[in-house]
Backbone as XML, in Angstrom:
<?xml version="1.0"?>
<chain id="A" units="angstrom">
  <residue number="1" name="UNK">
    <atom name="N" x="0.689" y="-0.916" z="-0.132"/>
    <atom name="CA" x="-0.164" y="-0.065" z="-0.370"/>
    <atom name="C" x="0.740" y="1.393" z="-0.376"/>
  </residue>
  <residue number="2" name="UNK">
    <atom name="N" x="0.451" y="2.086" z="-1.207"/>
    <atom name="CA" x="1.005" y="3.851" z="-0.710"/>
    <atom name="C" x="1.024" y="4.102" z="0.794"/>
  </residue>
  <residue number="3" name="UNK">
    <atom name="N" x="1.310" y="4.993" z="0.894"/>
    <atom name="CA" x="1.094" y="6.025" z="1.894"/>
    <atom name="C" x="1.692" y="7.401" z="1.536"/>
  </residue>
  <residue number="4" name="UNK">
    <atom name="N" x="0.181" y="7.705" z="2.062"/>
    <atom name="CA" x="-0.470" y="9.054" z="1.514"/>
    <atom name="C" x="0.577" y="10.215" z="2.382"/>
  </residue>
  <residue number="5" name="UNK">
    <atom name="N" x="1.103" y="11.582" z="1.732"/>
    <atom name="CA" x="1.586" y="12.181" z="2.574"/>
    <atom name="C" x="0.914" y="13.336" z="2.757"/>
  </residue>
  <residue number="6" name="UNK">
    <atom name="N" x="1.050" y="13.908" z="4.007"/>
    <atom name="CA" x="0.211" y="14.541" z="4.497"/>
    <atom name="C" x="1.306" y="15.729" z="4.734"/>
  </residue>
  <residue number="7" name="UNK">
    <atom name="N" x="0.814" y="17.147" z="4.960"/>
    <atom name="CA" x="1.353" y="18.129" z="4.956"/>
    <atom name="C" x="1.535" y="18.539" z="6.860"/>
  </residue>
  <residue number="8" name="UNK">
    <atom name="N" x="2.358" y="18.985" z="6.919"/>
    <atom name="CA" x="3.501" y="18.732" z="8.257"/>
    <atom name="C" x="1.993" y="20.398" z="8.885"/>
  </residue>
  <residue number="9" name="UNK">
    <atom name="N" x="0.935" y="19.929" z="9.411"/>
    <atom name="CA" x="0.043" y="20.931" z="10.302"/>
    <atom name="C" x="0.884" y="22.229" z="11.422"/>
  </residue>
  <residue number="10" name="UNK">
    <atom name="N" x="0.294" y="23.226" z="11.054"/>
    <atom name="CA" x="1.226" y="24.538" z="11.533"/>
    <atom name="C" x="0.921" y="24.464" z="12.584"/>
  </residue>
  <residue number="11" name="UNK">
    <atom name="N" x="1.364" y="24.354" z="13.606"/>
    <atom name="CA" x="1.437" y="24.290" z="15.706"/>
    <atom name="C" x="-0.082" y="24.550" z="16.250"/>
  </residue>
  <residue number="12" name="UNK">
    <atom name="N" x="0.382" y="24.523" z="16.985"/>
    <atom name="CA" x="-1.592" y="24.729" z="17.529"/>
    <atom name="C" x="-1.553" y="26.602" z="17.761"/>
  </residue>
  <residue number="13" name="UNK">
    <atom name="N" x="-0.088" y="26.891" z="18.735"/>
    <atom name="CA" x="-0.276" y="28.131" z="18.371"/>
    <atom name="C" x="-1.015" y="29.407" z="17.299"/>
  </residue>
  <residue number="14" name="UNK">
    <atom name="N" x="0.633" y="29.236" z="16.007"/>
    <atom name="CA" x="0.318" y="30.128" z="15.461"/>
    <atom name="C" x="-0.690" y="29.638" z="14.691"/>
  </residue>
  <residue number="15" name="UNK">
    <atom name="N" x="-1.278" y="28.927" z="14.928"/>
    <atom name="CA" x="-3.122" y="28.721" z="14.316"/>
    <atom name="C" x="-3.938" y="29.967" z="14.554"/>
  </residue>
  <residue number="16" name="UNK">
    <atom name="N" x="-4.131" y="29.320" z="16.736"/>
    <atom name="CA" x="-4.501" y="31.017" z="16.950"/>
    <atom name="C" x="-4.237" y="31.747" z="17.135"/>
  </residue>
  <residue number="17" name="UNK">
    <atom name="N" x="-2.476" y="32.339" z="16.566"/>
    <atom name="CA" x="-2.108" y="33.894" z="16.589"/>
    <atom name="C" x="-2.922" y="34.500" z="15.260"/>
  </residue>
  <residue number="18" name="UNK">
    <atom name="N" x="-3.460" y="33.301" z="13.803"/>
    <atom name="CA" x="-3.947" y="33.753" z="12.922"/>
    <atom name="C" x="-5.289" y="33.907" z="12.561"/>
  </residue>
  <residue number="19" name="UNK">
    <atom name="N" x="-5.659" y="33.084" z="14.101"/>
    <atom name="CA" x="-7.766" y="33.458" z="14.044"/>
    <atom name="C" x="-7.469" y="34.802" z="14.793"/>
  </residue>
  <residue number="20" name="UNK">
    <atom name="N" x="-7.477" y="35.326" z="15.720"/>
    <atom name="CA" x="-7.048" y="36.583" z="16.295"/>
    <atom name="C" x="-7.128" y="37.686" z="15.432"/>
  </residue>
  <residue number="21" name="UNK">
    <atom name="N" x="-5.692" y="37.338" z="14.621"/>
    <atom name="CA" x="-5.803" y="38.740" z="13.306"/>
    <atom name="C" x="-6.912" y="38.577" z="12.566"/>
  </residue>
  <residue number="22" name="UNK">
    <atom name="N" x="-6.934" y="37.319" z="12.366"/>
    <atom name="CA" x="-8.395" y="37.047" z="11.121"/>
    <atom name="C" x="-9.467" y="37.795" z="12.205"/>
  </residue>
  <residue number="23" name="UNK">
    <atom name="N" x="-9.757" y="37.389" z="13.031"/>
    <atom name="CA" x="-10.588" y="38.094" z="14.249"/>
    <atom name="C" x="-10.127" y="39.897" z="14.098"/>
  </residue>
  <residue number="24" name="UNK">
    <atom name="N" x="-9.576" y="40.046" z="14.338"/>
    <atom name="CA" x="-8.703" y="41.783" z="15.345"/>
    <atom name="C" x="-9.236" y="42.414" z="13.257"/>
  </residue>
  <residue number="25" name="UNK">
    <atom name="N" x="-8.462" y="41.414" z="12.011"/>
    <atom name="CA" x="-9.724" y="42.095" z="10.988"/>
    <atom name="C" x="-10.969" y="42.414" z="10.556"/>
  </residue>
  <residue number="26" name="UNK">
    <atom name="N" x="-11.652" y="41.991" z="11.084"/>
    <atom name="CA" x="-13.160" y="41.394" z="10.915"/>
    <atom name="C" x="-13.439" y="42.557" z="12.185"/>
  </residue>
  <residue number="27" name="UNK">
    <atom name="N" x="-13.637" y="42.450" z="13.255"/>
    <atom name="CA" x="-13.832" y="43.534" z="13.602"/>
    <atom name="C" x="-13.325" y="44.976" z="14.027"/>
  </residue>
  <residue number="28" name="UNK">
    <atom name="N" x="-11.871" y="45.617" z="12.546"/>
    <atom name="CA" x="-11.578" y="46.917" z="11.937"/>
    <atom name="C" x="-13.404" y="46.561" z="11.176"/>
  </residue>
  <residue number="29" name="UNK">
    <atom name="N" x="-13.084" y="45.918" z="10.249"/>
    <atom name="CA" x="-14.791" y="46.174" z="9.301"/>
    <atom name="C" x="-15.306" y="46.141" z="9.272"/>
  </residue>
  <residue number="30" name="UNK">
    <atom name="N" x="-16.168" y="45.621" z="10.776"/>
    <atom name="CA" x="-17.548" y="45.744" z="10.795"/>
    <atom name="C" x="-17.166" y="47.254" z="11.396"/>
  </residue>
  <residue number="31" name="UNK">
    <atom name="N" x="-16.571" y="47.837" z="11.992"/>
    <atom name="CA" x="-16.417" y="48.492" z="12.455"/>
    <atom name="C" x="-15.740" y="50.604" z="11.651"/>
  </residue>
  <residue number="32" name="UNK">
    <atom name="N" x="-15.563" y="49.989" z="11.388"/>
    <atom name="CA" x="-15.231" y="51.222" z="9.945"/>
    <atom name="C" x="-16.411" y="50.952" z="9.009"/>
  </residue>
  <residue number="33" name="UNK">
    <atom name="N" x="-17.259" y="49.573" z="9.229"/>
    <atom name="CA" x="-18.413" y="49.547" z="7.648"/>
    <atom name="C" x="-19.750" y="50.124" z="9.061"/>
  </residue>
  <residue number="34" name="UNK">
    <atom name="N" x="-20.119" y="49.816" z="9.905"/>
    <atom name="CA" x="-20.743" y="50.842" z="11.083"/>
    <atom name="C" x="-20.305" y="51.450" z="11.232"/>
  </residue>
  <residue number="35" name="UNK">
    <atom name="N" x="-19.570" y="52.625" z="11.228"/>
    <atom name="CA" x="-19.552" y="53.892" z="11.082"/>
    <atom name="C" x="-19.615" y="55.035" z="10.171"/>
  </residue>
  <residue number="36" name="UNK">
    <atom name="N" x="-18.837" y="54.386" z="8.784"/>
    <atom name="CA" x="-19.887" y="54.965" z="8.030"/>
    <atom name="C" x="-21.257" y="54.832" z="7.423"/>
  </residue>
  <residue number="37" name="UNK">
    <atom name="N" x="-21.607" y="54.010" z="7.766"/>
    <atom name="CA" x="-22.630" y="54.200" z="7.593"/>
    <atom name="C" x="-24.946" y="54.843" z="8.916"/>
  </residue>
  <residue number="38" name="UNK">
    <atom name="N" x="-23.448" y="54.866" z="10.127"/>
    <atom name="CA" x="-24.230" y="55.919" z="10.273"/>
    <atom name="C" x="-23.245" y="56.790" z="10.160"/>
  </residue>
  <residue number="39" name="UNK">
    <atom name="N" x="-22.845" y="57.231" z="9.984"/>
    <atom name="CA" x="-22.624" y="58.792" z="9.152"/>
    <atom name="C" x="-22.691" y="59.683" z="8.376"/>
  </residue>
  <residue number="40" name="UNK">
    <atom name="N" x="-23.433" y="58.266" z="7.420"/>
    <atom name="CA" x="-23.466" y="58.044" z="6.780"/>
    <atom name="C" x="-24.993" y="58.976" z="6.427"/>
  </residue>
  <residue number="41" name="UNK">
    <atom name="N" x="-25.237" y="58.429" z="7.226"/>
    <atom name="CA" x="-26.705" y="58.201" z="7.861"/>
    <atom name="C" x="-27.595" y="59.854" z="8.274"/>
  </residue>
  <residue number="42" name="UNK">
    <atom name="N" x="-26.861" y="59.906" z="8.643"/>
    <atom name="CA" x="-26.661" y="61.716" z="9.519"/>
    <atom name="C" x="-25.809" y="62.952" z="7.907"/>
  </residue>
  <residue number="43" name="UNK">
    <atom name="N" x="-25.425" y="62.647" z="7.273"/>
    <atom name="CA" x="-24.743" y="63.400" z="6.634"/>
    <atom name="C" x="-26.728" y="63.890" z="5.833"/>
  </residue>
  <residue number="44" name="UNK">
    <atom name="N" x="-26.970" y="62.472" z="5.040"/>
    <atom name="CA" x="-28.451" y="62.464" z="4.936"/>
    <atom name="C" x="-29.715" y="62.707" z="5.454"/>
  </residue>
  <residue number="45" name="UNK">
    <atom name="N" x="-29.724" y="63.116" z="7.021"/>
    <atom name="CA" x="-30.882" y="63.190" z="7.599"/>
    <atom name="C" x="-30.786" y="64.836" z="7.289"/>
  </residue>
  <residue number="46" name="UNK">
    <atom name="N" x="-28.833" y="65.547" z="7.995"/>
    <atom name="CA" x="-28.432" y="66.896" z="7.698"/>
    <atom name="C" x="-29.606" y="67.550" z="6.520"/>
  </residue>
  <residue number="47" name="UNK">
    <atom name="N" x="-28.895" y="66.923" z="5.653"/>
    <atom name="CA" x="-29.799" y="67.804" z="4.595"/>
    <atom name="C" x="-30.910" y="67.649" z="4.076"/>
  </residue>
  <residue number="48" name="UNK">
    <atom name="N" x="-31.421" y="66.310" z="4.863"/>
    <atom name="CA" x="-33.602" y="66.366" z="4.938"/>
    <atom name="C" x="-33.471" y="67.650" z="5.741"/>
  </residue>
  <residue number="49" name="UNK">
    <atom name="N" x="-32.677" y="67.049" z="6.494"/>
    <atom name="CA" x="-33.856" y="68.890" z="7.980"/>
    <atom name="C" x="-33.257" y="70.683" z="7.067"/>
  </residue>
  <residue number="50" name="UNK">
    <atom name="N" x="-31.871" y="70.698" z="6.806"/>
    <atom name="CA" x="-31.705" y="71.919" z="6.238"/>
    <atom name="C" x="-32.819" y="72.497" z="5.400"/>
  </residue>
  <residue number="51" name="UNK">
    <atom name="N" x="-32.859" y="70.827" z="3.977"/>
    <atom name="CA" x="-34.717" y="71.651" z="3.344"/>
    <atom name="C" x="-35.572" y="71.533" z="3.609"/>
  </residue>
  <residue number="52" name="UNK">
    <atom name="N" x="-36.168" y="70.327" z="4.866"/>
    <atom name="CA" x="-37.167" y="70.828" z="5.940"/>
    <atom name="C" x="-37.192" y="72.472" z="6.853"/>
  </residue>
  <residue number="53" name="UNK">
    <atom name="N" x="-35.819" y="73.352" z="6.733"/>
    <atom name="CA" x="-35.935" y="74.777" z="7.761"/>
    <atom name="C" x="-36.019" y="75.513" z="6.605"/>
  </residue>
  <residue number="54" name="UNK">
    <atom name="N" x="-35.628" y="74.782" z="5.170"/>
    <atom name="CA" x="-35.830" y="76.173" z="4.344"/>
    <atom name="C" x="-36.974" y="76.328" z="3.015"/>
  </residue>
  <residue number="55" name="UNK">
    <atom name="N" x="-37.439" y="74.964" z="3.575"/>
    <atom name="CA" x="-39.591" y="75.337" z="3.171"/>
    <atom name="C" x="-40.034" y="75.698" z="4.021"/>
  </residue>
  <residue number="56" name="UNK">
    <atom name="N" x="-39.867" y="75.695" z="5.398"/>
    <atom name="CA" x="-40.865" y="76.315" z="6.648"/>
    <atom name="C" x="-40.780" y="77.143" z="6.717"/>
  </residue>
  <residue number="57" name="UNK">
    <atom name="N" x="-39.290" y="77.860" z="6.830"/>
    <atom name="CA" x="-39.046" y="79.634" z="6.178"/>
    <atom name="C" x="-40.408" y="79.940" z="4.843"/>
  </residue>
  <residue number="58" name="UNK">
    <atom name="N" x="-39.869" y="79.551" z="3.763"/>
    <atom name="CA" x="-40.330" y="80.105" z="2.603"/>
    <atom name="C" x="-41.341" y="79.829" z="2.439"/>
  </residue>
  <residue number="59" name="UNK">
    <atom name="N" x="-42.724" y="78.305" z="3.679"/>
    <atom name="CA" x="-43.378" y="78.790" z="4.257"/>
    <atom name="C" x="-44.129" y="79.974" z="5.158"/>
  </residue>
  <residue number="60" name="UNK">
    <atom name="N" x="-43.519" y="79.891" z="5.977"/>
    <atom name="CA" x="-44.198" y="81.165" z="6.687"/>
    <atom name="C" x="-44.194" y="82.217" z="6.059"/>
  </residue>
  <residue number="61" name="UNK">
    <atom name="N" x="-42.797" y="82.785" z="4.956"/>
    <atom name="CA" x="-43.333" y="83.449" z="4.957"/>
    <atom name="C" x="-44.157" y="84.235" z="3.576"/>
  </residue>
  <residue number="62" name="UNK">
    <atom name="N" x="-44.911" y="82.575" z="2.914"/>
    <atom name="CA" x="-45.513" y="82.477" z="2.116"/>
    <atom name="C" x="-47.158" y="82.575" z="2.783"/>
  </residue>
  <residue number="63" name="UNK">
    <atom name="N" x="-47.286" y="82.315" z="3.709"/>
    <atom name="CA" x="-48.498" y="82.838" z="5.055"/>
    <atom name="C" x="-48.704" y="83.666" z="5.470"/>
  </residue>
  <residue number="64" name="UNK">
    <atom name="N" x="-46.939" y="84.650" z="6.435"/>
    <atom name="CA" x="-47.201" y="86.172" z="6.574"/>
    <atom name="C" x="-47.415" y="87.165" z="5.788"/>
  </residue>
  <residue number="65" name="UNK">
    <atom name="N" x="-47.516" y="87.071" z="4.283"/>
    <atom name="CA" x="-47.590" y="87.614" z="3.457"/>
    <atom name="C" x="-48.932" y="87.336" z="2.622"/>
  </residue>
  <residue number="66" name="UNK">
    <atom name="N" x="-49.284" y="86.224" z="2.848"/>
    <atom name="CA" x="-50.823" y="85.927" z="2.405"/>
    <atom name="C" x="-51.634" y="87.125" z="3.421"/>
  </residue>
  <residue number="67" name="UNK">
    <atom name="N" x="-51.688" y="86.432" z="4.826"/>
    <atom name="CA" x="-52.139" y="87.642" z="5.405"/>
    <atom name="C" x="-51.510" y="88.800" z="6.338"/>
  </residue>
  <residue number="68" name="UNK">
    <atom name="N" x="-50.827" y="89.121" z="5.445"/>
    <atom name="CA" x="-51.079" y="90.728" z="5.541"/>
    <atom name="C" x="-52.086" y="91.571" z="3.812"/>
  </residue>
  <residue number="69" name="UNK">
    <atom name="N" x="-51.979" y="90.387" z="3.119"/>
    <atom name="CA" x="-52.703" y="91.373" z="1.976"/>
    <atom name="C" x="-54.277" y="90.503" z="2.766"/>
  </residue>
  <residue number="70" name="UNK">
    <atom name="N" x="-54.124" y="89.489" z="3.725"/>
    <atom name="CA" x="-55.759" y="89.567" z="3.703"/>
    <atom name="C" x="-55.855" y="91.088" z="4.792"/>
  </residue>
  <residue number="71" name="UNK">
    <atom name="N" x="-55.809" y="91.002" z="5.741"/>
    <atom name="CA" x="-55.340" y="92.441" z="7.158"/>
    <atom name="C" x="-55.127" y="93.548" z="6.388"/>
  </residue>
  <residue number="72" name="UNK">
    <atom name="N" x="-54.575" y="93.289" z="4.714"/>
    <atom name="CA" x="-54.381" y="94.813" z="4.473"/>
    <atom name="C" x="-53.152" y="95.752" z="5.167"/>
  </residue>
  <residue number="73" name="UNK">
    <atom name="N" x="-52.744" y="94.502" z="5.514"/>
    <atom name="CA" x="-51.477" y="95.114" z="7.099"/>
    <atom name="C" x="-50.023" y="94.491" z="6.915"/>
  </residue>
  <residue number="74" name="UNK">
    <atom name="N" x="-48.934" y="95.106" z="6.701"/>
    <atom name="CA" x="-47.542" y="94.129" z="6.758"/>
    <atom name="C" x="-47.651" y="92.873" z="8.253"/>
  </residue>
  <residue number="75" name="UNK">
    <atom name="N" x="-47.804" y="94.491" z="9.864"/>
    <atom name="CA" x="-47.388" y="93.916" z="10.851"/>
    <atom name="C" x="-48.284" y="92.833" z="11.335"/>
  </residue>
  <residue number="76" name="UNK">
    <atom name="N" x="-49.946" y="93.329" z="11.333"/>
    <atom name="CA" x="-50.575" y="92.329" z="11.035"/>
    <atom name="C" x="-50.901" y="90.749" z="11.110"/>
  </residue>
  <residue number="77" name="UNK">
    <atom name="N" x="-50.380" y="90.907" z="9.354"/>
    <atom name="CA" x="-50.117" y="89.075" z="9.216"/>
    <atom name="C" x="-48.965" y="88.444" z="9.254"/>
  </residue>
  <residue number="78" name="UNK">
    <atom name="N" x="-47.409" y="89.331" z="9.901"/>
    <atom name="CA" x="-46.640" y="88.684" z="10.332"/>
    <atom name="C" x="-46.992" y="88.960" z="11.574"/>
  </residue>
  <residue number="79" name="UNK">
    <atom name="N" x="-47.549" y="89.359" z="12.396"/>
    <atom name="CA" x="-47.968" y="88.986" z="13.309"/>
    <atom name="C" x="-48.554" y="87.899" z="14.170"/>
  </residue>
  <residue number="80" name="UNK">
    <atom name="N" x="-49.774" y="87.565" z="13.408"/>
    <atom name="CA" x="-50.377" y="86.891" z="13.075"/>
    <atom name="C" x="-49.871" y="85.101" z="13.477"/>
  </residue>
  <residue number="81" name="UNK">
    <atom name="N" x="-48.344" y="85.636" z="12.019"/>
    <atom name="CA" x="-47.404" y="83.603" z="11.769"/>
    <atom name="C" x="-46.522" y="83.491" z="13.383"/>
  </residue>
  <residue number="82" name="UNK">
    <atom name="N" x="-46.169" y="85.664" z="13.928"/>
    <atom name="CA" x="-45.652" y="84.893" z="14.915"/>
    <atom name="C" x="-46.203" y="84.169" z="16.365"/>
  </residue>
  <residue number="83" name="UNK">
    <atom name="N" x="-47.896" y="84.874" z="16.611"/>
    <atom name="CA" x="-48.657" y="84.067" z="17.826"/>
    <atom name="C" x="-49.068" y="82.558" z="17.297"/>
  </residue>
  <residue number="84" name="UNK">
    <atom name="N" x="-49.416" y="82.790" z="16.135"/>
    <atom name="CA" x="-49.489" y="80.876" z="14.950"/>
    <atom name="C" x="-47.846" y="80.417" z="15.708"/>
  </residue>
  <residue number="85" name="UNK">
    <atom name="N" x="-47.169" y="80.670" z="15.798"/>
    <atom name="CA" x="-45.464" y="80.341" z="16.244"/>
    <atom name="C" x="-45.139" y="80.088" z="17.723"/>
  </residue>
  <residue number="86" name="UNK">
    <atom name="N" x="-45.954" y="80.740" z="18.232"/>
    <atom name="CA" x="-45.388" y="81.303" z="19.956"/>
    <atom name="C" x="-46.291" y="80.255" z="20.623"/>
  </residue>
  <residue number="87" name="UNK">
    <atom name="N" x="-47.936" y="79.942" z="19.615"/>
    <atom name="CA" x="-48.954" y="79.125" z="20.370"/>
    <atom name="C" x="-48.239" y="77.891" z="19.706"/>
  </residue>
  <residue number="88" name="UNK">
    <atom name="N" x="-47.420" y="77.707" z="18.909"/>
    <atom name="CA" x="-46.797" y="75.581" z="18.158"/>
    <atom name="C" x="-46.003" y="75.530" z="19.589"/>
  </residue>
  <residue number="89" name="UNK">
    <atom name="N" x="-44.783" y="77.335" z="19.975"/>
    <atom name="CA" x="-44.036" y="76.450" z="21.267"/>
    <atom name="C" x="-44.987" y="76.536" z="23.176"/>
  </residue>
  <residue number="90" name="UNK">
    <atom name="N" x="-45.802" y="77.175" z="23.587"/>
    <atom name="CA" x="-46.571" y="77.002" z="24.517"/>
    <atom name="C" x="-46.785" y="75.481" z="24.687"/>
  </residue>
  <residue number="91" name="UNK">
    <atom name="N" x="-47.750" y="74.852" z="22.917"/>
    <atom name="CA" x="-47.691" y="74.002" z="23.602"/>
    <atom name="C" x="-46.969" y="72.151" z="22.802"/>
  </residue>
  <residue number="92" name="UNK">
    <atom name="N" x="-45.530" y="72.919" z="22.284"/>
    <atom name="CA" x="-45.089" y="71.619" z="22.483"/>
    <atom name="C" x="-43.817" y="72.310" z="24.241"/>
  </residue>
  <residue number="93" name="UNK">
    <atom name="N" x="-43.464" y="72.774" z="24.202"/>
    <atom name="CA" x="-43.062" y="72.720" z="26.065"/>
    <atom name="C" x="-44.110" y="72.248" z="27.108"/>
  </residue>
  <residue number="94" name="UNK">
    <atom name="N" x="-45.309" y="72.263" z="27.303"/>
    <atom name="CA" x="-46.508" y="71.338" z="27.924"/>
    <atom name="C" x="-45.489" y="70.070" z="27.725"/>
  </residue>
  <residue number="95" name="UNK">
    <atom name="N" x="-45.875" y="69.530" z="26.385"/>
    <atom name="CA" x="-46.335" y="68.099" z="25.772"/>
    <atom name="C" x="-44.544" y="68.139" z="25.738"/>
  </residue>
  <residue number="96" name="UNK">
    <atom name="N" x="-43.474" y="68.158" z="26.275"/>
    <atom name="CA" x="-41.927" y="68.656" z="26.516"/>
    <atom name="C" x="-41.763" y="67.040" z="26.459"/>
  </residue>
  <residue number="97" name="UNK">
    <atom name="N" x="-42.171" y="65.955" z="27.442"/>
    <atom name="CA" x="-42.407" y="64.647" z="27.875"/>
    <atom name="C" x="-42.153" y="63.468" z="26.115"/>
  </residue>
  <residue number="98" name="UNK">
    <atom name="N" x="-43.971" y="64.156" z="26.139"/>
    <atom name="CA" x="-44.204" y="62.945" z="25.229"/>
    <atom name="C" x="-43.533" y="63.060" z="23.824"/>
  </residue>
  <residue number="99" name="UNK">
    <atom name="N" x="-43.365" y="64.355" z="23.512"/>
    <atom name="CA" x="-42.260" y="64.061" z="22.719"/>
    <atom name="C" x="-40.578" y="64.107" z="22.675"/>
  </residue>
  <residue number="100" name="UNK">
    <atom name="N" x="-39.821" y="64.130" z="24.116"/>
    <atom name="CA" x="-38.492" y="63.613" z="24.072"/>
    <atom name="C" x="-38.730" y="62.525" z="23.452"/>
  </residue>
  <residue number="101" name="UNK">
    <atom name="N" x="-38.909" y="61.524" z="24.386"/>
    <atom name="CA" x="-38.755" y="60.086" z="25.032"/>
    <atom name="C" x="-38.779" y="59.541" z="22.595"/>
  </residue>
  <residue number="102" name="UNK">
    <atom name="N" x="-40.615" y="59.324" z="22.229"/>
    <atom name="CA" x="-39.936" y="59.019" z="20.618"/>
    <atom name="C" x="-38.730" y="59.925" z="19.815"/>
  </residue>
  <residue number="103" name="UNK">
    <atom name="N" x="-38.129" y="60.755" z="19.723"/>
    <atom name="CA" x="-37.323" y="61.239" z="19.398"/>
    <atom name="C" x="-36.387" y="60.344" z="19.787"/>
  </residue>
  <residue number="104" name="UNK">
    <atom name="N" x="-36.668" y="60.243" z="20.722"/>
    <atom name="CA" x="-34.875" y="59.872" z="21.751"/>
    <atom name="C" x="-34.427" y="58.027" z="21.377"/>
  </residue>
  <residue number="105" name="UNK">
    <atom name="N" x="-35.937" y="57.565" z="21.308"/>
    <atom name="CA" x="-35.819" y="56.287" z="20.647"/>
    <atom name="C" x="-35.588" y="55.923" z="18.811"/>
  </residue>
  <residue number="106" name="UNK">
    <atom name="N" x="-35.939" y="56.778" z="18.277"/>
    <atom name="CA" x="-35.202" y="56.882" z="17.230"/>
    <atom name="C" x="-34.306" y="57.916" z="17.470"/>
  </residue>
  <residue number="107" name="UNK">
    <atom name="N" x="-33.499" y="58.257" z="18.143"/>
    <atom name="CA" x="-31.546" y="58.237" z="17.314"/>
    <atom name="C" x="-31.298" y="57.032" z="17.678"/>
  </residue>
  <residue number="108" name="UNK">
    <atom name="N" x="-32.220" y="56.551" z="18.566"/>
    <atom name="CA" x="-31.226" y="55.280" z="19.230"/>
    <atom name="C" x="-31.475" y="54.514" z="18.166"/>
  </residue>
  <residue number="109" name="UNK">
    <atom name="N" x="-32.301" y="53.743" z="17.814"/>
    <atom name="CA" x="-32.768" y="53.376" z="16.171"/>
    <atom name="C" x="-31.986" y="53.257" z="15.586"/>
  </residue>
  <residue number="110" name="UNK">
    <atom name="N" x="-30.868" y="53.748" z="14.614"/>
    <atom name="CA" x="-31.288" y="54.437" z="14.335"/>
    <atom name="C" x="-29.139" y="54.323" z="14.633"/>
  </residue>
  <residue number="111" name="UNK">
    <atom name="N" x="-28.878" y="54.625" z="15.225"/>
    <atom name="CA" x="-27.938" y="54.517" z="15.871"/>
    <atom name="C" x="-27.254" y="53.123" z="16.174"/>
  </residue>
  <residue number="112" name="UNK">
    <atom name="N" x="-28.735" y="51.946" z="16.583"/>
    <atom name="CA" x="-28.207" y="50.644" z="16.706"/>
    <atom name="C" x="-28.654" y="49.591" z="15.406"/>
  </residue>
  <residue number="113" name="UNK">
    <atom name="N" x="-29.066" y="50.048" z="14.094"/>
    <atom name="CA" x="-29.766" y="50.021" z="13.135"/>
    <atom name="C" x="-29.204" y="47.942" z="12.765"/>
  </residue>
  <residue number="114" name="UNK">
    <atom name="N" x="-27.778" y="48.163" z="12.911"/>
    <atom name="CA" x="-26.873" y="48.033" z="12.206"/>
    <atom name="C" x="-26.183" y="47.051" z="13.213"/>
  </residue>
  <residue number="115" name="UNK">
    <atom name="N" x="-26.266" y="46.838" z="14.505"/>
    <atom name="CA" x="-26.139" y="45.484" z="15.382"/>
    <atom name="C" x="-27.503" y="44.366" z="15.053"/>
  </residue>
  <residue number="116" name="UNK">
    <atom name="N" x="-28.968" y="44.859" z="14.149"/>
    <atom name="CA" x="-29.337" y="43.945" z="14.263"/>
    <atom name="C" x="-29.409" y="43.220" z="13.368"/>
  </residue>
  <residue number="117" name="UNK">
    <atom name="N" x="-28.815" y="44.208" z="12.400"/>
    <atom name="CA" x="-28.359" y="43.118" z="10.837"/>
    <atom name="C" x="-26.932" y="41.987" z="10.728"/>
  </residue>
  <residue number="118" name="UNK">
    <atom name="N" x="-26.342" y="42.199" z="12.428"/>
    <atom name="CA" x="-25.204" y="40.702" z="11.924"/>
    <atom name="C" x="-25.726" y="39.357" z="12.843"/>
  </residue>
</chain>
């Protein structure tokens, strides 16, 4: 019978070192992937928020000028819009706790979204 030649196995310590190096590289790649995903999401969210703020400002001016035309007075039109925002601010202040928790939960879900995919 012919003897099959086996390649000598590297020592166990060498295998463990290689395994540790591979695990370290994998952890680095996962960290880079998670960080870049979060960063890209934040950039997209900033662009959306800036667009919404611009739309809000222009809508506010449009409403103020419309009300100024209705009341035939600029100060009354812009004053009504200011009172509307004051009313909204008071309602938000009174319901602050109910508003903060869902926003905080949304941020936490966005940050840890990648954890659930692994």
